[in-house]
C-alpha positions, 0 to 999 in steps of 0.5 A: 217772442217769435224767432224765425229760422233762415238758412241757404240752400247748401244746407240741403234740407228737403222742401217738405222738411223745411215747410214742416219745420217752418225753415226759410231758405235763400238759395245760392246759384250755379252759372252753367255756360252762362245760365243761372240756376238757383239750386234747390229751386231752379235745378235738382242735383241730378239734373246739375250733374247731367248738364255739366258732365263733360262740359268744356266750361267749368260751372261757377257758383254765386252767393245770394244777392244782399237784396234777397236777404233783405226782402226776406227779413222784411217779410219776416218782420211782420210776423216775428220779433227776431231771426236766426240766419244760419249759414255755410262756412264763411271761408268759402262763401260770402253768404254769411257776411251777406246776411249780416249786411242785409240785417243791418239794413232792415228795421223791425226785427232783430237778426242774428247770423251764425256761421256753421264753419262747415256746409251741407247736411252737417250745416243742416244739423244746426238748422234743424236744432234751431228750428225745433228750439224756435218751435219751443219758444226759445229766444234767439240768444238761447238758440245761438248759445246751443249752436255754439256749443254744438260746434265742439261735436261737429265733424265732416270728412270728404273724399273726392275723386278729382282735386281739380274741382276744388283748385279751379273753384279757389277752395283748395290750394294749387299745391294741394291739388298738384300733389293729389294728382301726381300721386293719384291719391284719394284725400280725405278733406275736412274743414279747418278755420273755416276752409277745406283742407287735406286731412290725410292723403290716402291711396284708394277710395276704399281705404279713404272710406274706411279712414272716415269711418274710423274717425266716426267710430272714435266719437261713436265710442265716446257718445252715447248717441249721434246724429250722422249723415252719408252724403253723395254726389250723384253715387246714391247706390254706392252711398246707400251701400255705405250707409247700410254697412255703417248702420249695422255696425253702429247701433247708437248712431242714427244715420241719414242719407243726403247729397252734395247739390249743384253749388257744393258739387261744383267744387267736389265734382261728381262721385264724392262722398262724405260723412258727417256726425254730431253728438246728440 
């Protein structure tokens, strides 16, 4: 039984790592002034932030066409018996449902879709674990059972500079955006029931970062080992400084650095930071 692993671009797994682990990727796209760019293919994160900085027109994001999933699944059917397709939260994108529909249209391969109910590098934790298991010969059902178990240990918190990006993109209510703007707070956001909602409203960025660390520290005390990631929206130096401080404080946590690419960056905005983790 050969099992293929598919994900979308918002897991932000580097191309060399995808190639090494045999992970197949379908990109989402971002529309900038009428021009469509497939993220991780046509445009890098840094290029995206340079293009949209100060732009009058707000960029828009687009989920992959179902036909792209169909073509990939048909191609995989030549070599694999089944496929596990792992995607960003269905509460903020139709990508997961697109994969499900495509799977119903393709014969010769059994397709299983998994909704991570989250995004970015934390979504990537699921993908990397699935790829490891597939390489070991595990079946799709065995992989899905492990991924479902992982959900109770996965966490992610985001700190944004401007809630207007989330509000304009329809990923946060107007009321929440208005409150953030009026009070000049730096809210800590997280996923609840597949959508992004405020966790706490905090007055300064420094305190918001500290609060995210406190939440991670609670789990670091409970678990023998964790994987964690610092995620940034074109503020790498600040992210690297935060990561170094965290790594020195929590020796039982394996940290890495990642980024908010064009699609997620459209909704969070430049300067955003995130901290995500999962029990090993």
